[in-house]
C-alpha positions, 0 to 999 in steps of 0.5 A: 177520111183521115187522109183527106183531113191531112190533105185539107189541113196539112198542105195549106198549113205548110204553105202558110208557114213557108209564106211566113218564113219568106215574109220574115226574110224579106223584112230582115232584108230591108234592114238598112245597110251601111251608109254610102257616101254620095259625091255631089261633085266639085266645080272647076276654078277660074283664072285669068292673066294679062300683061298689058291692057289700055283703056285710053281716049286719043284725040288728034289736033287735026281731028283726023282721029278721035277714038278709044285706044283699047289694047289687051296683050297676052290676055288668057283665061282658064278653066282651060290652061292657057299661055301666051308670050307675044312681045308686042301689041300694035294698033292700026289707024292712029299714026298717019294710017301706019301700025303703031306699037303700043308695047314692046318687051323682051319677055311678055308672059301670061298664064292661067290654069284651073282645075277642081283643086286650084286656080292660078293666074300669072303674068310677067313683063321684062324690059317693057316699053309702053307708048301712046300716039304722038309720043313715039320718041318719049315712052309713056313708061318703061319698066325693067320687070313686073310680075303678078300672081294670084292663087286660089286653092279649094278650102284655103285663103286666096293669095295675091302678090305683085313685084316690081324689080328694077327701075321705072321711068315715066315720060322720060323721067326716072320715077320713085314709086311709093309702096302705098298710095299714089305716085304722081309724075308731072312733065311740063309740056307733056302731061301727067301720069299717076301710078299705083304700085302693086295693087292686090285684093282678096276675098274668101274665094277670089284674088287679084293682083296688078303690078302697075296701074297708070292713070294717064293725062297727056297733052303734048303741045306741038306734037299733033296730039290734043289729048290722051286720057285713060288707064294703062294696066301692066301685069295683072292676074286673077283667080277664083277658087274651085268649090270643094266637093260636098260629101253627103251620106245616102242610105243604100237598100240591103240585099233582099236575097241574102239576109243577115239577121244576126244581131252582131251584123246589125250592129256593124252595118248600123240601123235606123229608128225603125230597126227594132220594129222590123226585127220584132216583126220578123221574129213574130212572123218566124214564130207564126210559121213555127207554130203552124208547122207544129199544128200541122204535125199534131193534126197528122199525128191525130189523123194517124191515131184515128185511122 
């Protein structure tokens, strides 16, 4: 009978103690481990550059042509790194059906590059000459060298710079440009050109630089051209800064199979407001398991004495 009593009380009690110990291990295993850093990802910046852009309206006296003159030479854009170095831009259909060269230059370079740290646009013109229909013998403008650069780096203030090196001639006349404001060049029987030198603009994440911007109003009498109106842009660069990666803390669940209940370890890995309750619960479960084992031993001892 005593053996039966041992079996009845002892085995379930051992199982209860083992279950309590396992539960305590599980609770301790759920304690927060060291926080991990989650990278939300950075965005790539943007950049652009162009050495020449025209937005002109051309009307011929004989009305055979009345159309916009829109040309963009060496226009490039990033994220993908790009570079172009064409030396001339040609427009068809405005010079008696023959190709008409709007721009000639010794050097005409546009570059754009962007990644997750930096975006940069760059344009450069050397010994450039811009013509409009009806004025093949008299260039609209000639420049020795103009350069623009825009740089946007993540987390930094964008910068924009333009430089004009050497002389500038407008409608065959040498022009002295003002570093601020607008310079106006009037040529009798040809027309008027207003020039803005080295225009730059920046915001917290963007930048733009234009070496020369021309507002053109040409009316050359007796040259089969009624009117040329619009704008011409030389050496423009733009950029937009990439957005830096945002790093946020994210908790990771500790291993449930390798408990680390030592207080000094908990201090190293950190914890949350629930940590004291989890530790206390684990301690209670361990105590319950130990009590069950003591009870089982006493019952076995009592059974042996009774036998």
